[in-house]
LUMDREN-324186 format. One record per residue: residue number from 1; residue in three letters; y negated, z, x of N, C-alpha, C in turn. Coordinates in pm, whole numbers. Layout:
<robas>
   num   residu     n_py     n_pz     n_px    ca_py    ca_pz    ca_px     c_py     c_pz     c_px
   NUM      ala        Y        Z        X        Y        Z        X        Y        Z        X
...
</robas>
This chain:
<robas>
   num   residu     n_py     n_pz     n_px    ca_py    ca_pz    ca_px     c_py     c_pz     c_px
     1      met      990     -666     2359     1125     -640     2409     1144     -702     2547
     2      ser     1044     -680     2633     1047     -746     2764     1164     -700     2850
     3      arg     1200     -573     2840     1311     -523     2922     1442     -591     2884
     4      glu     1465     -603     2753     1587     -668     2707     1592     -814     2751
     5      leu     1480     -883     2738     1474    -1022     2781     1496    -1034     2931
     6      ser     1435     -944     3007     1450     -947     3153     1596     -929     3193
     7      arg     1663     -834     3131     1805     -810     3164     1889     -933     3133
     8      leu     1861     -998     3021     1937    -1118     2986     1917    -1228     3090
     9      val     1793    -1247     3133     1764    -1350     3234     1834    -1317     3365
    10      glu     1825    -1192     3407     1890    -1150     3532     2041    -1168     3524
    11      lys     2098    -1137     3407     2241    -1152     3387     2286    -1295     3410
    12      his     2198    -1389     3377     2231    -1531     3392     2178    -1588     3524
    13      gly     2136    -1501     3614     2097    -1546     3748     1953    -1589     3764
    14      gly     1868    -1557     3667     1728    -1594     3676     1641    -1482     3729
    15      asn     1517    -1516     3757     1419    -1420     3807     1306    -1410     3705
    16      pro     1311    -1310     3614     1213    -1304     3506     1077    -1250     3551
    17      val      974    -1307     3494      837    -1257     3511      780    -1236     3372
    18      cys      754    -1110     3338      708    -1079     3202      557    -1057     3201
    19      val      491    -1126     3109      345    -1119     3101      305    -1078     2959
    20      pro      236     -965     2942      189     -926     2808       89    -1029     2756
    21      ala      115    -1079     2634       27    -1182     2578      -35    -1141     2446
    22      leu       -4    -1023     2397      -67     -975     2275      -52     -824     2268
    23      arg     -129     -763     2180     -116     -621     2152     -121     -599     2002
    24      glu      -47     -500     1958      -44     -466     1816     -132     -345     1792
    25      val     -219     -354     1694     -309     -244     1662     -297     -212     1513
    26      pro     -312      -86     1475     -306      -50     1332     -413     -125     1253
    27      ala     -376     -170     1135     -471     -244     1052     -503     -169      923
    28      ser     -448      -49      910     -469       28      788     -486      174      825
    29      ser     -579      242      763     -597      385      786     -480      462      726
    30      arg     -463      584      771     -354      667      717     -372      685      567
    31      glu     -493      706      524     -518      727      381     -482      602      300
    32      ala     -519      485      351     -488      361      280     -337      337      275
    33      thr     -268      368      385     -123      349      387      -55      444      290
    34      leu     -101      569      284      -42      665      190      -69      625       46
    35      ala     -187      569       20     -216      520     -115     -119      407     -152
    36      leu      -88      323      -54        7      215      -77      148      269     -102
    37      val      186      374      -28      314      439      -51      323      487     -196
    38      glu      216      546     -246      216      595     -385      228      480     -484
    39      glu      161      370     -457      173      253     -545      318      207     -553
    40      leu      384      203     -438      523      158     -434      618      261     -496
    41      ala      590      388     -474      672      494     -533      668      487     -686
    42      gln      554      443     -739      539      432     -884      572      292     -935
    43      ala      624      206     -846      667       71     -882      557       -9     -950
    44      arg      436        1     -896      324      -74     -954      331     -223     -920
    45      his      410     -258     -817      429     -399     -780      571     -438     -820
    46      glu      584     -553     -882      715     -595     -933      800     -663     -825
    47      val      735     -728     -729      804     -794     -618      735     -753     -489
    48      val      811     -709     -389      755     -666     -261      820     -748     -151
    49      ile      738     -816      -71      788     -906       33      756     -848      170
    50      phe      859     -831      252      842     -782      389      867     -899      484
    51      met      765     -933      563      780    -1039      662      845     -988      791
    52      thr      826     -860      822      878     -805      948      939     -667      927
    53      gly     1026     -631     1020     1083     -497     1018      982     -392     1055
    54      leu      885     -427     1139      784     -330     1181      703     -281     1062
    55      ala      668     -369      971      591     -328      853      670     -226      771
    56      ala      801     -252      755      884     -157      680      891      -23      752
    57      ser      906      -26      884      916       98      961      786      179      954
    58      leu      672      111      966      544      181      959      522      242      821
    59      leu      562      172      718      547      222      582      630      348      561
    60      phe      755      343      604      843      458      584      806      575      676
    61      glu      750      544      792      703      650      881      591      729      814
    62      ala      499      657      751      390      723      679      443      804      562
    63      ala      540      747      490      598      819      376      671      945      422
    64      glu      740      937      534      813     1053      590      715     1164      624
    65      gln      606     1130      688      507     1230      729      443     1298      608
    66      ala      435     1226      497      374     1283      376      477     1346      283
    67      gly      603     1346      325      707     1402      240      738     1316      118
    68      arg      713     1185      128      732     1095       14      835      986       41
    69      arg      919     1009      139     1017      905      173     1113      878       57
    70      gln     1169      979       -2     1264      957     -111     1197      892     -231
    71      ala     1073      931     -257      999      869     -367      978      721     -341
    72      leu      951      687     -215      934      547     -178     1064      470     -196
    73      val     1173      527     -153     1304      463     -169     1332      436     -316
    74      leu     1314      537     -400     1341      521     -542     1250      417     -606
    75      gly     1123      414     -563     1031      316     -617     1070      174     -581
    76      leu     1109      152     -454     1148       18     -410     1280      -26     -473
    77      gln     1367       70     -503     1494       35     -568     1474      -13     -711
    78      arg     1358       10     -767     1329      -30     -905     1268     -170     -914
    79      val     1235     -230     -799     1167     -359     -801     1247     -461     -719
    80      thr     1199     -583     -717     1261     -688     -636     1204     -682     -495
    81      val     1290     -656     -397     1249     -646     -258     1299     -770     -183
    82      val     1209     -838     -114     1242     -963      -45     1216     -946      104
    83      ala     1311     -987      187     1298     -979      333     1303    -1118      393
    84      arg     1215    -1145      489     1213    -1278      549     1336    -1306      634
    85      gly     1383    -1207      711     1492    -1233      804     1570    -1108      838
    86      pro     1650    -1113      945     1740    -1001      978     1670     -872     1016
    87      lys     1551     -880     1078     1485     -757     1122     1433     -674     1004
    88      pro     1357     -732      911     1320     -652      794     1440     -612      710
    89      thr     1542     -699      704     1663     -665      629     1730     -541      686
    90      ala     1746     -539      819     1810     -424      885     1727     -298      868
    91      ala     1595     -310      882     1507     -194      868     1517     -136      727
    92      leu     1509     -222      627     1514     -176      488     1648     -112      455
    93      arg     1755     -174      500     1888     -115      476     1899       21      541
    94      gly     1842       34      660     1846      162      729     1775      272      652
    95      phe     1676      235      570     1603      332      490     1662      347      350
    96      gly     1773      278      325     1839      291      196     1788      196       90
    97      val     1726       85      132     1673      -13       37     1723     -152       74
    98      pro     1847     -187       41     1895     -322       70     1810     -425       -4
    99      pro     1764     -530       64     1680     -630       -3     1753     -698     -118
   100      thr     1679     -730     -221     1733     -806     -333     1757     -950     -293
   101      leu     1671     -999     -203     1672    -1140     -166     1632    -1154      -21
   102      thr     1699    -1243       53     1663    -1269      192     1656    -1420      215
   103      ala     1574    -1458      313     1564    -1600      349     1681    -1640      437
   104      arg     1715    -1766      436     1821    -1816      523     1761    -1853      659
   105      glu     1847    -1880      756     1800    -1925      888     1725    -2056      873
   106      pro     1623    -2076      958     1578    -1994     1070     1471    -1891     1037
   107      phe     1464    -1849      911     1381    -1735      870     1231    -1759      884
   108      thr     1186    -1879      857     1043    -1906      859      988    -1892      717
   109      ser      858    -1910      703      796    -1904      570      856    -2009      476
   110      ala      895    -2123      531      952    -2229      448     1081    -2183      381
   111      glu     1167    -2115      458     1293    -2066      401     1266    -1954      300
   112      leu     1163    -1874      328     1129    -1767      235     1077    -1824      102
   113      ile      994    -1926      112      945    -1993       -9     1061    -2051      -88
   114      asp     1156    -2109      -16     1275    -2164      -81     1355    -2055     -152
   115      ala     1368    -1940      -86     1443    -1829     -146     1375    -1777     -272
   116      leu     1242    -1783     -274     1166    -1733     -389     1161    -1833     -504
   117      ser     1204    -1955     -479     1189    -2060     -580     1265    -2031     -708
   118      gly     1372    -1952     -699     1451    -1922     -818     1401    -1803     -898
   119      leu     1300    -1735     -846     1247    -1617     -916     1136    -1657    -1013
   120      pro     1136    -1602    -1135     1021    -1622    -1225      905    -1535    -1179
   121      leu      802    -1595    -1122      694    -1519    -1060      561    -1527    -1133
   122      thr      543    -1624    -1220      414    -1642    -1286      371    -1514    -1358
   123      gly      253    -1467    -1323      198    -1349    -1388      252    -1217    -1338
   124      arg      343    -1220    -1242      403    -1096    -1192      321    -1041    -1075
   125      arg      326     -909    -1059      254     -841     -951      338     -847     -824
   126      val      286     -917     -724      359     -938     -598      279     -877     -483
   127      leu      346     -798     -402      286     -738     -282      346     -805     -159
   128      leu      261     -861      -75      307     -931       46      261     -856      169
   129      phe      358     -805      247      327     -743      376      331     -850      483
   130      his      214     -888      532      207     -987      639      252     -927      771
   131      tyr      280    -1014      869      298     -968     1006      160     -959     1069
   132      gly      149     -972     1200       21     -949     1266      -89    -1046     1229
   133      glu      -51    -1158     1166     -149    -1256     1119     -114    -1295      975
   134      arg     -208    -1358      910     -184    -1399      771      -93    -1520      765
   135      ser       10    -1511      684       95    -1627      659       33    -1708      546
   136      ala      -60    -1795      584     -140    -1867      485      -54    -1955      394
   137      thr       45    -2022      452      129    -2112      371      200    -2036      261
   138      leu      258    -1921      296      330    -1841      197      233    -1787       92
   139      ala      121    -1731      138       26    -1670       44      -28    -1773      -54
   140      glu      -66    -1891       -4     -123    -1992      -92      -18    -2051     -185
   141      thr      106    -2058     -139      214    -2105     -227      235    -2008     -342
   142      leu      230    -1879     -312      245    -1778     -417      128    -1784     -516
   143      arg        8    -1801     -464     -108    -1810     -553      -98    -1934     -642
   144      ala      -44    -2043     -587      -27    -2164     -667       72    -2143     -781
   145      arg      161    -2046     -762      257    -2015     -869      199    -1912     -967
   146      arg       71    -1883     -952       -5    -1797    -1043       51    -1654    -1047
   147      val       86    -1602     -930      125    -1461     -924        0    -1376     -908
   148      leu       12    -1247     -937      -95    -1151     -912      -69    -1094     -774
   149      leu     -125    -1159     -672      -88    -1133     -533     -178    -1030     -467
   150      ser     -115     -931     -401     -185     -837     -314     -134     -860     -172
   151      glu     -226     -883      -78     -189     -907       61     -228     -786      145
   152      arg     -133     -734      222     -159     -615      302     -110     -636      446
   153      trp     -180     -568      538     -142     -565      678     -132     -419      720
   154      leu      -25     -385      790      -15     -252      849      -44     -256      998
   155      tyr      -45     -377     1056      -82     -394     1196     -135     -535     1216
   156      arg     -209     -552     1324     -266     -683     1359     -231     -718     1503
   157      trp     -227     -847     1532     -207     -895     1669     -341     -935     1728
   158      leu     -371     -881     1845     -495     -915     1914     -465     -955     2058
   159      met     -564    -1014     2122     -554    -1046     2264     -540     -916     2343
   160      pro     -458     -912     2450     -452     -791     2534     -590     -754     2585
   161      glu     -617     -626     2597     -745     -583     2652     -762     -629     2796
   162      asp     -652     -627     2871     -652     -673     3010     -581     -808     3015
   163      thr     -655     -914     3041     -597    -1049     3040     -565    -1100     3180
   164      arg     -569    -1011     3279     -543    -1057     3416     -402    -1112     3433
   165      gly     -306    -1056     3360     -170    -1109     3368     -162    -1252     3318
   166      leu     -229    -1280     3207     -232    -1417     3156     -307    -1510     3250
   167      glu     -412    -1460     3312     -487    -1543     3408     -397    -1579     3527
   168      arg     -323    -1481     3577     -232    -1508     3690     -122    -1605     3649
   169      leu      -77    -1593     3525       27    -1684     3477      -25    -1827     3473
   170      val     -145    -1847     3424     -204    -1982     3424     -206    -2037     3566
   171      glu     -251    -1956     3660     -259    -2001     3800     -121    -2031     3857
   172      ser      -22    -1947     3823      114    -1968     3874      176    -2095     3817
   173      leu      151    -2120     3689      202    -2243     3628      142    -2366     3696
   174      leu       11    -2363     3719      -55    -2477     3781      -12    -2496     3927
   175      ala       25    -2386     3992       67    -2393     4132      214    -2432     4147
   176      gly      283    -2454     4036      424    -2493     4043      518    -2380     4079
   177      glu      476    -2256     4054      556    -2139     4091      648    -2091     3979
   178      val      643    -2158     3865      723    -2118     3749      805    -2236     3702
   179      asp      934    -2213     3682     1024    -2320     3637     1026    -2336     3486
   180      ala     1016    -2223     3415     1030    -2229     3270      937    -2129     3202
   181      leu      885    -2170     3088      801    -2082     3007      871    -2061     2873
   182      val      888    -1935     2835      953    -1902     2709      850    -1843     2613
   183      val      841    -1899     2495      749    -1850     2393      832    -1791     2279
   184      thr      817    -1661     2256      896    -1595     2151      815    -1570     2025
   185      cys      685    -1595     2030      596    -1576     1915      478    -1671     1932
   186      gln      443    -1743     1828      343    -1849     1843      207    -1798     1889
   187      val      172    -1676     1854       42    -1623     1895       34    -1604     2047
   188      gln      149    -1585     2112      151    -1573     2258       97    -1701     2322
   189      phe      143    -1813     2273       97    -1939     2331      -51    -1960     2303
   190      arg      -96    -1926     2186     -237    -1942     2154     -324    -1857     2246
   191      his     -278    -1736     2276     -355    -1650     2366     -352    -1704     2508
   192      leu     -238    -1756     2552     -230    -1816     2685     -328    -1933     2696
   193      leu     -332    -2016     2594     -421    -2132     2596     -567    -2088     2591
   194      glu     -596    -1982     2515     -733    -1931     2508     -780    -1881     2644
   195      val     -693    -1810     2715     -729    -1763     2848     -751    -1882     2941
   196      ala     -668    -1984     2931     -687    -2104     3013     -820    -2171     2982
   197      arg     -860    -2171     2856     -990    -2228     2819    -1104    -2151     2884
   198      arg    -1092    -2019     2885    -1196    -1936     2947    -1210    -1968     3096
   199      leu    -1098    -2009     3156    -1098    -2045     3298    -1129    -2192     3321
   200      ser    -1157    -2264     3212    -1180    -2409     3218    -1058    -2483     3273
   201      leu     -938    -2432     3237     -814    -2490     3288     -718    -2531     3175
   202      ala     -767    -2536     3052     -678    -2564     2940     -614    -2702     2952
   203      ser     -693    -2803     2984     -639    -2938     2995     -535    -2947     3106
   204      ala     -564    -2884     3220     -470    -2885     3332     -342    -2810     3295
   205      leu     -355    -2700     3222     -237    -2623     3181     -148    -2705     3089
   206      leu     -208    -2770     2991     -128    -2850     2898      -58    -2965     2970
   207      asp     -127    -3030     3063      -63    -3138     3140       55    -3084     3220
   208      thr       40    -2966     3279      147    -2906     3357      268    -2873     3270
   209      leu      243    -2817     3153      352    -2783     3062      423    -2908     3012
   210      arg      349    -3016     2996      409    -3140     2947      495    -3208     3053
   211      glu      457    -3191     3179      519    -3273     3283      604    -3197     3384
   212      gln      578    -3068     3404      641    -3001     3517      722    -2876     3482
   213      val      706    -2823     3364      767    -2694     3329      863    -2712     3212
   214      val      979    -2649     3221     1071    -2644     3108     1015    -2543     3008
   215      val     1003    -2584     2883      945    -2499     2780     1050    -2467     2675
   216      ala     1067    -2337     2649     1165    -2292     2549     1092    -2220     2437
   217      ala     1136    -2242     2314     1075    -2180     2196     1180    -2100     2121
   218      met     1142    -1982     2073     1236    -1898     2000     1283    -1964     1871
   219      gly     1191    -2028     1799     1228    -2087     1670     1127    -2190     1624
   220      pro     1138    -2234     1499     1054    -2343     1448      904    -2314     1452
   221      thr      863    -2189     1429      720    -2158     1430      661    -2176     1569
   222      cys      733    -2128     1671      690    -2149     1809      693    -2298     1844
   223      his      797    -2365     1799      810    -2508     1824      689    -2584     1768
   224      ala      647    -2545     1649      536    -2615     1582      405    -2601     1658
   225      ile      375    -2480     1707      247    -2459     1776      245    -2535     1908
   226      leu      361    -2544     1975      369    -2619     2100      351    -2769     2075
   227      gln      419    -2819     1974      407    -2961     1943      266    -2997     1898
   228      leu      199    -2905     1830       61    -2928     1787      -29    -2961     1905
   229      his        3    -2903     2022      -77    -2927     2142      -10    -3028     2236
   230      gly       87    -3099     2184      148    -3205     2261      242    -3158     2370
   231      val      291    -3035     2359      383    -2980     2460      526    -2997     2409
   232      pro      607    -3078     2476      746    -3097     2431      828    -2970     2450
   233      val      914    -2941     2355     1003    -2824     2362     1139    -2870     2414
   234      asp     1177    -2819     2529     1303    -2860     2591     1421    -2780     2539
   235      val     1398    -2655     2499     1506    -2567     2458     1464    -2490     2333
   236      met     1548    -2495     2230     1531    -2409     2113     1669    -2379     2057
   237      pro     1711    -2253     2055     1847    -2220     2010     1863    -2242     1860
   238      glu     1988    -2263     1817     2014    -2277     1674     1984    -2147     1601
   239      gln     2014    -2034     1665     1982    -1903     1608     1858    -1848     1677
   240      pro     1754    -1811     1603     1631    -1762     1665     1646    -1617     1712
   241      lys     1731    -1599     1815     1756    -1465     1869     1750    -1472     2021
   242      met     1727    -1355     2084     1707    -1351     2228     1827    -1401     2306
   243      gly     1947    -1354     2269     2067    -1393     2344     2086    -1544     2348
   244      pro     2094    -1610     2232     2109    -1756     2233     1994    -1827     2302
   245      leu     1872    -1773     2291     1756    -1835     2356     1773    -1836     2507
   246      val     1806    -1722     2564     1819    -1714     2710     1937    -1795     2759
   247      arg     2050    -1786     2690     2168    -1864     2731     2138    -2013     2730
   248      ser     2073    -2059     2625     2040    -2202     2615     1946    -2244     2727
   249      leu     1848    -2159     2755     1752    -2192     2861     1820    -2199     2997
   250      met     1899    -2099     3029     1960    -2095     3162     2062    -2207     3182
   251      leu     2131    -2243     3074     2222    -2357     3083     2144    -2486     3107
   252      his     2030    -2497     3041     1945    -2616     3060     1894    -2623     3203
   253      leu     1848    -2511     3257     1799    -2509     3395     1911    -2538     3495
   254      glu     2027    -2484     3466     2141    -2509     3557     2177    -2657     3556
   255      his     2172    -2716     3437     2203    -2858     3426     2102    -2943     3503
   256      leu     1976    -2903     3497     1872    -2977     3568     1872    -2947     3717
   257      arg     1935    -2834     3752     1938    -2788     3892     1796    -2775     3945
   258      val     1715    -2699     3874     1575    -2680     3913     1567    -2567     4014
   259      pro     1534    -2593     4141     1517    -2485     4237     1376    -2428     4232
   260      ala     1360    -2305     4270     1228    -2243     4277     1206    -2197     4420
   261      ala     1159    -2289     4505     1134    -2257     4646     1255    -2192     4712
   262      gly     1375    -2247     4680     1496    -2195     4742     1552    -2071     4677
   263      thr     1498    -2030     4562     1548    -1909     4495     1594    -1945     4356
   264      ala     1638    -1842     4284     1682    -1863     4146     1564    -1903     4059
   265      ala     1597    -1968     3948     1491    -2011     3856     1412    -1891     3805
   266      gln     1283    -1913     3780     1194    -1806     3736     1138    -1837     3597
   267      pro     1209    -1796     3492     1151    -1812     3358     1046    -1703     3335
   268      val      940    -1740     3268      838    -1643     3234      843    -1617     3084
   269      phe      854    -1488     3048      850    -1448     2909      718    -1378     2886
   270      his      650    -1414     2778      521    -1349     2754      496    -1334     2606
</robas>
């Protein structure tokens, strides 16, 4: 959502620089996805967990193409449907399947585990739709509760095929040309650091982020990956949403009065 983020930054007087830091690729063949649609239409799984809205959209898109959308809706209405946060909740409601259970803010795996704590899960068939990476904490917690767990991916997150944008970003950060770095997904930071390692600049990048750059995180998951590498988080909104994130960042920059070579502050979103 780089355009939306850019508009928000510009609205608050900033100069956004957007850098692609990941790509989403299909992780399931059409045949495998349709087989999964049939499993859900027949309610073979007793609990279905959606971590993201994209997984729900991809599933229903496949069902629509096969003429099985209504069957999928009816199948999901017969089981317990769990959504991690507002995006999968909105997607599911849009398809006529309001979630049975949703996690509370800030919508991390911890809140989802908490939401599931009241459900009798031992021995039940649970289907977990991961996001672009495996949510190991959630999956292992479910296995510890002795559920019959199936883990599925409809898409994966990979490094961009062209990493020149990330390379330029590393150089710009080290050159002091960027006032703030915004991380909206933890894998973005991992990819940025990986590119810096390839350039033999990882240590210099981390030192720069610790000492010279304002760092903003969308939510607790992003906060955790940054802290793991010793990078202090200067800004994190109470609500893990774009609007509060940008407002909080720009207010922080205004308070610090950080100039960027005589121009408006330049937050980088990637």
